[in-house]
C-alpha positions as CSV (number, residue, x, y, z in Angstrom):
1,M,27.1,-42.0,-53.0
2,T,30.9,-42.6,-51.5
3,Q,33.9,-40.3,-52.3
4,E,35.2,-42.8,-55.0
5,Q,31.8,-43.1,-56.8
6,L,32.1,-39.2,-57.0
7,W,35.3,-39.0,-58.6
8,Q,34.1,-41.6,-60.8
9,V,31.1,-39.2,-62.1
10,L,33.2,-36.2,-61.8
11,D,35.9,-37.8,-63.8
12,A,33.6,-38.8,-66.7
13,S,32.4,-35.3,-67.0
14,W,35.8,-33.7,-67.9
15,G,35.7,-35.0,-71.5
16,D,31.8,-33.5,-71.6
17,P,32.8,-29.6,-72.5
18,R,29.4,-28.9,-71.5
19,T,29.6,-30.2,-68.5
20,L,33.2,-28.4,-67.9
21,S,31.6,-25.3,-68.7
22,A,28.6,-25.6,-66.3
23,L,31.3,-26.3,-63.6
24,L,33.3,-23.4,-64.6
25,C,30.7,-21.2,-64.8
26,S,29.3,-22.8,-61.0
27,S,32.4,-21.8,-59.5
28,V,32.9,-18.3,-61.0
29,A,29.1,-17.9,-59.9
30,A,29.8,-19.2,-56.4
31,V,33.1,-17.2,-55.9
32,V,31.0,-13.9,-57.0
33,L,28.3,-14.7,-54.4
34,L,30.9,-15.1,-51.5
35,K,32.5,-11.8,-52.3
36,W,29.3,-10.3,-52.6
37,L,28.1,-11.5,-49.2
38,E,31.2,-10.7,-47.8
39,R,31.0,-7.2,-49.0
40,R,27.3,-7.3,-47.5
41,Q,28.7,-8.1,-44.1
42,I,31.5,-5.6,-44.3
43,Q,28.8,-2.8,-45.2
44,Q,26.3,-4.0,-42.4
45,K,29.1,-3.8,-39.7
46,M,29.8,-0.1,-41.4
47,M,26.3,0.8,-41.2
48,E,25.7,-0.4,-37.5
49,A,28.6,1.7,-36.4
50,R,27.3,4.4,-38.1
51,R,24.0,4.1,-36.3
52,A,26.0,3.9,-33.0
53,R,27.3,7.4,-33.6
54,D,24.6,8.8,-34.9
55,L,22.6,7.7,-31.5
56,A,25.6,8.8,-29.4
57,L,25.6,12.3,-31.0
58,E,21.7,12.3,-30.4
59,R,22.2,11.5,-26.8
60,M,25.0,14.4,-26.8
61,E,22.6,16.7,-28.4
62,K,19.9,16.0,-25.9
63,A,22.0,16.8,-22.8
64,A,23.7,20.0,-24.4
65,R,20.1,20.9,-25.0
66,R,18.6,20.1,-21.4
67,F,21.4,21.8,-19.9
68,K,21.0,24.9,-22.0
69,Q,17.3,25.2,-21.3
70,E,17.4,24.5,-17.4
71,N,20.5,27.4,-17.5
72,P,19.3,29.9,-20.1
73,G,22.0,32.4,-18.5
74,T,24.9,30.8,-19.3
75,Q,27.6,33.0,-21.0
76,T,28.2,30.3,-24.0
77,A,30.1,32.8,-26.0
78,Q,32.6,33.9,-23.2
79,I,33.4,30.7,-22.6
80,L,34.1,29.6,-25.6
81,S,36.5,32.6,-26.2
82,L,38.4,32.1,-23.1
83,T,42.0,30.1,-23.2
84,M,42.4,26.8,-21.1
85,V,44.7,28.7,-18.8
86,E,42.1,31.6,-18.2
87,L,39.3,28.4,-17.8
88,V,41.5,26.9,-15.2
89,E,41.8,29.8,-13.1
90,K,38.0,30.6,-13.0
91,L,36.8,27.0,-12.5
92,K,39.4,27.2,-9.6
93,D,38.0,30.3,-8.0
94,G,34.7,29.2,-8.8
95,S,33.5,31.9,-11.2
96,L,32.8,29.1,-13.9
97,S,31.2,25.3,-13.0
98,P,32.8,22.6,-14.5
99,E,28.9,21.8,-16.2
100,S,28.7,25.5,-18.0
101,I,31.9,24.5,-19.8
102,L,31.3,21.0,-20.4
103,Y,27.8,21.9,-22.2
104,T,28.9,24.6,-23.9
105,Y,31.8,22.6,-25.3
106,M,29.3,20.1,-26.7
107,G,26.9,22.1,-28.2
108,K,29.8,23.5,-30.2
109,A,31.6,20.3,-30.5
110,L,27.8,19.4,-32.3
111,E,27.9,22.5,-34.3
112,V,31.3,22.2,-35.9
113,T,31.4,18.1,-36.4
114,R,27.6,18.8,-38.6
115,E,29.8,21.3,-40.5
116,V,33.1,19.0,-41.3
117,N,32.3,15.6,-40.0
118,C,35.0,15.0,-37.0
119,V,33.3,13.9,-33.7
120,T,32.8,9.7,-34.1
121,D,31.6,8.9,-30.7
122,F,30.5,10.8,-27.5
123,I,31.9,9.7,-24.6
124,H,28.6,8.9,-22.4
125,G,31.1,8.8,-19.2
126,C,31.7,12.2,-19.1
127,E,28.7,13.0,-17.2
128,D,29.6,10.4,-14.5
129,Q,33.0,12.4,-14.4
130,L,31.2,15.3,-14.1
131,Q,29.6,14.0,-10.7
132,K,32.5,12.7,-9.3
133,L,34.3,16.1,-9.7
134,K,32.2,17.5,-7.3
135,N,33.2,14.7,-4.8
136,Q,36.8,14.8,-5.3
137,K,38.7,16.9,-2.1
138,E,41.8,18.0,-4.6
139,K,41.4,19.6,-7.7
140,G,43.5,18.6,-10.2
141,L,45.6,20.6,-12.9
142,L,42.9,20.3,-15.6
143,Y,39.6,20.3,-13.0
144,G,36.7,20.7,-15.0
145,I,38.5,21.0,-18.5
146,P,36.8,18.9,-21.2
147,I,39.1,17.2,-23.6
148,S,38.6,15.6,-27.0
149,I,40.2,12.2,-27.8
150,K,41.6,10.5,-31.2
151,E,39.5,7.4,-32.0
152,H,41.9,4.4,-31.4
153,I,42.8,5.4,-27.8
154,D,41.0,3.4,-25.8
155,C,37.9,4.7,-23.6
156,K,35.8,2.1,-21.1
157,G,32.4,0.9,-22.7
158,H,33.7,2.1,-26.3
159,I,35.2,0.6,-29.6
160,S,38.8,1.9,-30.9
161,S,38.2,0.9,-34.7
162,G,41.3,3.0,-36.3
163,G,39.2,3.4,-39.3
164,M,39.1,-0.2,-39.6
165,V,36.5,-3.0,-39.6
166,K,38.5,-5.6,-38.0
167,F,38.6,-3.6,-34.7
168,L,34.5,-3.1,-34.6
169,G,32.9,-4.8,-31.7
170,Q,35.5,-4.8,-30.0
171,V,34.5,-3.1,-26.7
172,K,37.5,-1.7,-24.3
173,E,37.1,-3.0,-21.1
174,E,39.1,-0.1,-18.9
175,D,40.5,3.2,-20.2
176,S,44.0,3.9,-21.6
177,V,46.2,4.8,-19.0
178,I,46.1,8.4,-20.7
179,I,42.5,8.8,-20.2
180,Q,43.0,7.6,-16.6
181,V,45.6,10.2,-15.8
182,L,43.3,12.8,-17.7
183,K,40.4,11.7,-15.2
184,Y,43.0,11.8,-12.2
185,Q,43.6,15.3,-13.0
186,G,40.4,16.1,-13.1
187,A,40.1,16.5,-17.0
188,I,36.5,15.5,-18.4
189,P,37.3,13.4,-22.3
190,F,33.9,14.2,-23.7
191,V,34.0,12.8,-27.6
192,R,36.4,10.9,-29.7
193,T,37.3,12.3,-33.2
194,N,37.6,10.8,-36.8
195,V,40.9,9.2,-38.3
196,P,42.0,7.9,-42.1
197,Q,41.9,4.1,-42.4
198,T,45.2,2.3,-40.8
199,M,46.2,5.8,-39.7
200,I,49.0,5.2,-41.7
201,N,47.8,8.2,-44.1
202,Y,47.8,11.9,-43.5
203,D,44.6,12.4,-44.8
204,C,41.2,12.0,-42.5
205,S,38.6,9.6,-44.5
206,N,37.5,6.0,-43.5
207,L,34.7,4.1,-44.8
208,I,33.0,3.8,-41.5
209,F,33.0,7.2,-40.5
210,G,33.5,9.2,-43.9
211,Q,35.7,12.0,-44.7
212,T,36.6,15.2,-42.5
213,L,37.1,18.6,-43.9
214,N,39.0,21.3,-42.9
215,P,37.2,23.6,-41.0
216,L,39.2,27.0,-42.4
217,N,38.6,25.5,-46.2
218,H,36.1,22.7,-46.7
219,Q,38.2,21.8,-50.3
220,K,41.1,21.3,-48.0
221,S,42.2,18.5,-45.8
222,P,42.3,18.7,-42.1
223,G,45.4,16.2,-41.9
224,G,45.8,13.2,-40.0
225,S,46.2,11.0,-39.0
226,S,44.9,13.4,-36.0
227,G,42.8,15.2,-38.4
228,G,39.4,14.7,-36.4
229,E,41.5,16.4,-33.4
230,G,42.7,18.9,-35.8
231,A,39.3,20.1,-37.4
232,L,37.6,19.8,-34.1
233,I,39.8,22.3,-32.1
234,A,40.5,24.3,-35.3
235,G,36.6,24.6,-35.6
236,G,36.1,26.1,-32.0
237,G,34.6,22.6,-30.5
238,S,37.3,21.5,-28.4
239,I,40.0,23.2,-26.3
240,L,42.5,20.4,-25.7
241,G,43.0,16.8,-27.6
242,I,45.0,14.1,-27.3
243,G,46.5,13.1,-30.7
244,S,49.2,10.2,-31.8
245,D,52.3,10.8,-33.8
246,V,54.1,8.2,-36.1
247,A,55.3,10.3,-39.2
248,G,53.7,13.9,-38.1
249,S,50.2,12.5,-37.1
250,I,50.1,15.1,-34.7
251,R,51.9,18.2,-36.1
252,L,50.5,17.9,-39.9
253,P,46.9,18.3,-38.8
254,S,48.5,21.6,-36.5
255,S,49.8,22.7,-39.4
256,F,47.0,21.9,-41.8
257,C,45.0,23.8,-39.2
258,G,46.5,26.7,-37.4
259,L,46.9,24.9,-34.2
260,C,50.0,24.3,-31.8
261,G,50.8,20.6,-31.5
262,L,53.7,18.8,-29.9
263,K,55.2,14.8,-30.6
264,P,56.7,14.1,-27.2
265,T,59.9,11.5,-26.9
266,G,58.5,8.1,-27.9
267,N,57.9,6.8,-24.2
268,R,57.6,10.2,-22.5
269,I,53.9,9.7,-22.3
270,S,52.5,5.9,-21.9
271,K,50.8,4.3,-24.9
272,L,49.1,1.2,-22.9
273,G,46.1,1.0,-24.2
274,V,46.4,2.6,-27.6
275,V,45.0,0.7,-30.8
276,S,47.6,0.4,-33.8
277,P,47.6,-1.7,-37.1
278,I,51.0,-2.2,-36.8
279,V,51.7,-3.2,-33.2
280,G,55.4,-4.7,-32.9
281,M,57.3,-2.1,-35.1
282,E,59.6,-0.3,-32.9
283,S,62.0,1.0,-35.7
284,V,60.3,4.4,-35.9
285,A,58.9,5.8,-32.9
286,S,55.3,6.5,-32.1
287,A,54.0,8.9,-29.7
288,L,51.1,10.5,-27.9
289,G,50.7,13.9,-27.7
290,P,48.6,17.5,-26.8
291,M,46.9,19.8,-29.6
292,A,45.4,22.9,-28.6
293,R,45.2,26.6,-29.9
294,D,48.6,27.9,-27.8
295,V,51.8,26.9,-26.2
296,D,50.7,27.2,-22.7
297,N,47.7,24.7,-23.3
298,L,50.3,22.2,-24.4
299,A,52.4,22.8,-21.7
300,L,49.9,22.5,-18.7
301,C,48.5,19.4,-20.5
302,M,52.0,17.9,-20.3
303,K,52.7,19.3,-17.0
304,A,49.4,17.6,-15.9
305,L,50.4,14.1,-17.4
306,L,53.7,13.7,-16.3
307,C,52.8,12.9,-12.5
308,E,53.1,10.2,-10.3
309,E,49.7,8.7,-11.2
310,M,50.9,8.1,-14.8
311,F,54.4,6.8,-13.4
312,R,52.4,4.3,-11.1
313,L,50.1,3.1,-13.7
314,D,52.8,2.5,-16.3
315,P,56.3,1.8,-14.8
316,T,58.0,1.3,-18.3
317,V,57.5,5.4,-18.7
318,P,60.4,7.1,-17.0
319,P,59.5,9.2,-14.0
320,I,60.4,12.4,-15.1
321,S,58.2,15.5,-14.0
322,F,57.4,18.3,-16.0
323,N,60.8,21.1,-15.5
324,E,58.9,24.2,-14.9
325,E,61.9,26.2,-14.6
326,V,63.2,25.3,-18.0
327,Y,59.8,26.2,-19.8
328,T,59.5,29.7,-18.0
329,S,63.0,30.3,-18.6
330,S,64.3,33.5,-20.6
331,K,67.8,32.5,-21.6
332,P,68.9,33.3,-25.0
333,L,68.9,30.5,-27.5
334,R,71.3,29.0,-29.8
335,I,69.3,27.8,-32.7
336,G,70.1,25.7,-35.5
337,Y,67.8,26.1,-38.9
338,Y,67.0,25.1,-42.1
339,E,64.9,26.1,-44.8
340,G,64.7,23.0,-46.7
341,D,65.8,19.6,-46.2
342,G,66.9,18.7,-49.9
343,Y,64.3,15.6,-50.4
344,F,60.9,17.9,-50.9
345,Q,61.7,21.5,-51.6
346,P,59.3,23.6,-49.7
347,S,56.6,25.2,-50.7
348,P,57.3,29.0,-51.0
349,S,54.8,29.8,-47.7
350,M,57.0,27.4,-46.3
351,K,60.3,28.9,-46.9
352,R,59.2,32.5,-46.2
353,A,57.9,31.0,-42.5
354,I,61.2,30.3,-41.6
355,Q,62.9,33.1,-43.0
356,E,60.6,35.4,-40.9
357,T,60.7,33.5,-37.8
358,R,64.7,33.3,-38.1
359,K,64.6,37.2,-38.3
360,L,62.2,37.6,-35.7
361,L,64.3,35.2,-33.2
362,Q,67.6,36.9,-34.3
363,D,66.1,40.5,-33.6
364,A,64.5,39.0,-30.2
365,G,68.8,38.2,-28.9
366,H,68.7,34.7,-29.9
367,T,71.7,32.9,-32.2
368,L,70.8,31.4,-35.2
369,V,73.0,29.0,-36.7
370,P,72.4,27.4,-40.2
371,F,72.1,23.6,-39.9
372,V,72.1,21.0,-42.3
373,P,70.0,17.5,-41.7
374,P,72.5,14.6,-42.6
375,K,71.8,12.3,-45.4
376,I,67.7,13.1,-45.6
377,E,67.3,10.8,-48.6
378,Y,68.8,7.8,-47.0
379,M,66.8,8.4,-43.3
380,V,63.7,8.8,-45.5
381,D,64.2,5.6,-47.6
382,E,66.3,3.4,-45.8
383,L,65.6,3.9,-42.1
384,F,62.1,5.4,-41.9
385,T,60.3,3.8,-45.1
386,R,62.1,0.5,-44.3
387,G,61.9,0.7,-40.6
388,L,57.7,1.3,-40.9
389,F,57.5,-1.6,-43.2
390,S,59.9,-3.8,-42.4
391,D,57.5,-6.6,-42.4
392,G,56.9,-6.1,-46.0
393,G,53.4,-4.6,-45.3
394,V,51.9,-7.8,-44.2
395,H,50.6,-6.3,-40.7
396,L,48.7,-3.6,-42.7
397,V,47.5,-5.9,-45.6
398,D,46.1,-8.5,-42.9
399,C,44.1,-5.7,-41.1
400,F,42.4,-5.1,-44.7
401,K,41.3,-8.7,-44.5
402,G,37.6,-8.7,-44.2
403,D,37.2,-4.7,-45.1
404,I,37.2,-2.8,-47.9
405,V,40.0,0.0,-49.0
406,D,39.3,3.6,-48.7
407,P,40.2,5.5,-51.9
408,T,42.6,8.3,-50.4
409,L,44.5,4.8,-49.4
410,K,44.4,2.8,-52.5
411,S,47.7,3.8,-53.9
412,Q,49.6,2.9,-50.8
413,F,47.8,-0.2,-50.5
414,N,48.4,-1.3,-53.9
415,T,51.7,-1.1,-53.4
416,Y,51.9,-3.3,-49.9
417,R,49.9,-5.8,-51.3
418,L,52.0,-6.9,-54.3
419,P,53.8,-9.9,-53.7
420,A,57.4,-9.8,-52.8
421,L,58.8,-11.1,-56.1
422,V,56.4,-8.7,-58.3
423,K,58.4,-6.1,-55.8
424,R,61.5,-7.3,-56.8
425,I,60.9,-7.4,-60.4
426,F,59.0,-3.6,-60.5
427,A,62.4,-2.4,-58.4
428,V,64.9,-3.5,-61.6
429,V,61.9,-2.4,-64.1
430,L,61.4,1.3,-62.5
431,K,65.6,1.7,-61.8
432,P,66.1,4.1,-64.4
433,T,63.2,6.2,-63.2
434,V,62.9,9.1,-60.7
435,S,60.5,7.6,-57.9
436,V,59.8,8.1,-54.2
437,W,57.2,4.7,-55.1
438,R,60.3,2.9,-56.1
439,S,61.3,3.5,-52.7
440,L,58.1,2.3,-50.9
441,V,58.5,-0.9,-53.3
442,C,61.7,-1.8,-52.3
443,A,61.4,-1.2,-48.8
444,T,57.8,-3.3,-48.6
445,G,59.7,-6.0,-50.5
446,N,62.3,-6.2,-47.7
447,L,65.1,-4.7,-50.1
448,Q,67.3,-2.3,-50.2
449,V,65.9,1.3,-51.3
450,P,67.5,3.4,-53.5
451,K,70.0,6.0,-52.4
452,N,68.1,9.2,-53.4
453,R,64.8,10.0,-55.5
454,S,66.9,10.0,-58.7
455,G,66.6,6.3,-58.4
456,S,69.6,4.6,-57.9
457,Q,69.8,0.8,-58.1
458,C,68.9,-1.3,-54.9
459,S,72.0,-2.8,-54.0
460,L,70.9,-5.9,-52.1
461,W,70.6,-8.0,-54.6
462,S,73.1,-11.0,-53.5
463,E,71.6,-11.0,-49.8
464,V,67.8,-11.1,-52.1
465,R,69.2,-14.0,-54.2
466,H,70.8,-15.6,-50.9
467,A,67.3,-16.0,-49.5
468,E,65.9,-16.7,-52.8
469,V,68.2,-19.8,-52.6
470,A,67.3,-20.6,-49.1
471,L,63.8,-20.7,-50.1
472,E,64.2,-22.8,-53.1
473,K,66.5,-25.4,-50.6
474,G,63.5,-25.3,-48.4
475,D,65.6,-23.6,-45.7
476,A,63.3,-21.2,-43.7
477,H,65.2,-21.3,-41.0
478,Q,68.3,-19.5,-43.0
479,C,65.3,-17.4,-44.6
480,M,64.1,-16.1,-41.1
481,H,67.9,-15.6,-39.9
482,W,68.0,-13.6,-43.3
483,S,64.8,-11.4,-42.4
484,A,66.2,-10.8,-38.8
485,K,69.6,-9.6,-39.8
486,N,68.1,-7.1,-41.9
487,L,65.9,-6.0,-39.0
488,W,69.0,-5.8,-37.0
489,D,71.1,-3.9,-39.3
490,Q,68.2,-1.5,-39.9
491,H,68.0,-0.9,-36.0
492,G,71.7,-0.6,-36.0
493,A,71.6,2.2,-38.8
494,V,69.0,3.8,-36.8
495,E,71.2,4.3,-34.2
496,A,74.1,5.5,-35.9
497,Y,72.4,7.8,-37.9
498,R,70.8,9.2,-34.2
499,T,74.1,9.5,-33.2
500,E,75.5,11.3,-36.4
501,F,72.7,13.8,-35.9
502,I,73.4,14.3,-32.5
503,V,77.1,14.8,-33.2
504,K,76.5,17.5,-35.5
505,W,74.2,18.9,-33.3
506,R,76.7,19.2,-30.2
507,K,79.3,20.1,-32.3
508,L,77.4,23.4,-33.4
509,R,76.4,24.2,-29.5
510,L,72.6,24.1,-30.4
511,D,70.3,24.5,-27.9
512,V,67.1,23.5,-30.5
513,I,66.4,23.6,-33.8
514,L,64.2,25.8,-36.1
515,C,62.7,24.0,-39.8
516,P,59.7,23.8,-41.9
517,A,56.4,22.0,-41.0
518,L,55.0,20.5,-44.2
519,G,51.8,22.8,-45.4
520,P,49.7,24.6,-46.0
521,A,46.8,22.5,-45.8
522,F,46.5,19.9,-48.8
523,N,43.3,19.8,-51.1
524,H,41.9,16.2,-51.1
525,G,42.8,13.3,-52.5
526,Y,46.5,14.2,-52.3
527,A,47.7,13.1,-48.7
528,G,47.6,9.1,-49.7
529,K,49.7,10.0,-52.9
530,L,52.3,11.9,-51.4
531,F,53.6,9.9,-48.6
532,A,57.2,10.5,-49.0
533,A,56.3,14.5,-48.4
534,T,56.1,13.8,-44.5
535,S,60.2,14.0,-44.6
536,Y,60.2,17.2,-42.5
537,T,58.3,15.1,-39.7
538,N,59.2,12.0,-40.4
539,V,62.7,12.1,-39.5
540,Y,62.1,13.5,-35.8
541,N,60.1,10.0,-35.4
542,V,63.1,8.1,-36.7
543,L,65.5,10.3,-34.6
544,D,63.0,10.1,-31.7
545,F,63.3,13.7,-30.8
546,P,60.2,16.0,-29.3
547,A,58.8,17.9,-32.1
548,G,56.3,20.7,-31.9
549,V,54.3,23.0,-34.5
550,V,53.3,26.7,-34.2
551,P,51.7,28.4,-36.9
552,V,53.2,31.6,-37.7
553,S,51.7,33.2,-40.6
554,T,49.3,32.7,-43.3
555,V,49.5,32.0,-47.5
556,T,49.8,35.3,-49.2
557,R,48.8,36.0,-52.9
558,A,52.8,36.5,-53.6
559,D,53.2,32.8,-52.2
560,E,50.5,31.7,-54.6
561,E,52.0,33.4,-57.5
562,E,55.7,32.1,-56.7
563,L,54.0,28.6,-56.5
564,K,53.2,28.8,-60.0
565,C,57.0,28.7,-60.5
566,Y,57.5,25.5,-58.0
567,R,59.5,22.8,-59.9
568,G,60.7,21.0,-56.8
569,H,64.2,19.6,-56.5
570,Y,63.7,16.9,-59.3
571,G,60.6,17.7,-61.4
572,D,59.4,14.5,-61.0
573,P,55.6,13.4,-60.6
574,W,56.1,13.6,-57.0
575,D,57.3,17.4,-56.6
576,K,54.4,18.1,-59.6
577,R,51.9,16.7,-57.3
578,L,53.4,18.6,-53.8
579,K,52.3,21.7,-56.0
580,E,49.2,20.6,-57.2
581,A,48.1,19.5,-53.5
582,V,48.9,23.0,-51.8
583,E,47.6,25.3,-54.7
584,G,44.5,27.5,-53.8
585,A,45.2,28.1,-50.6
586,V,45.7,31.9,-49.6
587,G,44.6,32.7,-46.2
588,L,45.6,29.5,-44.5
589,P,47.7,29.2,-41.8
590,V,51.4,28.7,-42.2
591,A,53.3,27.0,-39.8
592,V,57.1,26.1,-38.5
593,Q,58.4,23.4,-36.5
594,C,60.6,23.3,-33.3
595,V,62.8,20.5,-32.3
596,A,64.7,19.8,-29.3
597,L,67.0,16.6,-28.0
598,P,65.5,13.5,-26.3
599,W,63.5,14.3,-23.3
600,Q,63.6,17.7,-23.6
601,E,60.1,18.3,-23.8
602,E,60.1,21.6,-21.9
603,L,62.8,23.0,-23.8
604,C,61.0,22.6,-26.9
605,L,57.6,24.0,-25.7
606,R,59.9,27.2,-24.1
607,F,61.3,27.4,-28.1
608,M,58.0,26.9,-28.9
609,K,56.6,29.6,-26.7
610,E,59.1,32.1,-27.9
611,V,58.1,31.6,-31.4
612,E,54.4,32.5,-30.7
613,T,55.1,35.3,-29.0
614,L,57.0,36.7,-31.6
615,A,54.7,35.8,-34.3
616,H,51.7,37.3,-32.5
617,S,53.4,40.2,-32.1
618,M,54.7,40.8,-35.5
619,R,50.6,40.0,-36.4
620,R,49.7,43.3,-34.1
621,N,52.4,45.5,-35.8
622,V,51.3,44.7,-39.2
């Protein structure tokens, strides 16, 4: 039958209701079948990834069991009780072997992941790395130290999925730069840890590897996106981990799990060989950094990473070695501080942690100066949210093609995928309401976002109309320039904000800043609904300042009682959600955040060490 004859038959059938109905039913059935087949294919890929993970963990378990059988006298409890600095010393003097430490931590990591589901892969090359250490003439700064790695950091022979089906099957041909440098310094990367789907979320769940739990309380999230790292280290299955941070993804799990974590200046550590769903996003600085049980571990890791080998492998990283003199200084500091940022009211335990730490620092001889961060509402809405989603969320939505959205991300994803016109309509309809979500709607629609959470009107309607007219006329060139203009304006606004922040910092002659870290650990399901609550951490990604988290206290019953009266700054649904998110946290850790100016990681760590020492001293004296 020719094409013309086929059309004649179809034309004749349009007048027959039964034929038309049959065609429609067939079309619907075909669409449903295709969707079912697509979903089945996705689930098949997920099952294959889970089988690969299970096989890797079986291999890891066999290796750990074999070592234990061959070395029954290994003092595993003693090894697990030592700090990383103590391990380094014992490895150097030969009183402990790299084998005993690696296989001890393998066994413990397996135990922890059975409990909280934090390990996604066993780095099978770790045993080869162990053998190489025997032939190394020089022992690196991290000689024999087993290290856990966030799942999206490339390891040779492994897949970096970022919790997404899209990246499954893409086996990496070489190690990322940071893995190469760690190995150069004698470290042994041995496991990879779980992340939330897309990693633009501070929970830790994806449909490939499942939900990771907080080892301190299984009803709580470990935070994210470096949540697998936080859970494994807090559970004792790793002594040092490498995470990444674009809105607090190192600091939030550190806060939720009672760890120390450092987000360096964005380009202080090489990011070559790291999977990201938002490649090309330069408005908000991402960074790789260490997570550990104490600050000395972070400092040793930074000292090891900031070496000639990293500067050689990645010439774009400024060749600034670790300044030991700054880290070990005992000079009194001039410290700016704030208890709240005026955007999200801190929980009672967050506020108390700052108050107690401020007093400890004052009593220790440091000068404390009140500091008010400028225009936090503007920063969150206009600089952070609009910067992170300056493409209207297109990159993220594309990543979900051929994937299934994790329930913890659905509220965010449903906003990202709204058509731009619908976002514009919502922005108008929601104008009188109190809404953080409306900020996200405006930002992902490439509109001017509100001036504050109380819901002021989006003000770029003239530019929106200008773009609509351009589209109606078919003037794509003009529309493209409108988008570029807005992006450049946004970059300029970030620079202006950074300058304003530094001018205020310099005027007060500050060395560092003390401020809250979001916490305590959230109940499951809330992180995906409270993206804007990261204002305490994301400001330092926008500014690109080094910032670290140190646990200083635990939630008390008095904190929990005070939480019952929590109303927030606006009394809106997001304030109510924050209250619900942190309920039931008595006994869980509470942290503070320490901040320094760009490229001053050593000063930031020195300040963190001071806070840690004073907090430990206070707890001993209680």
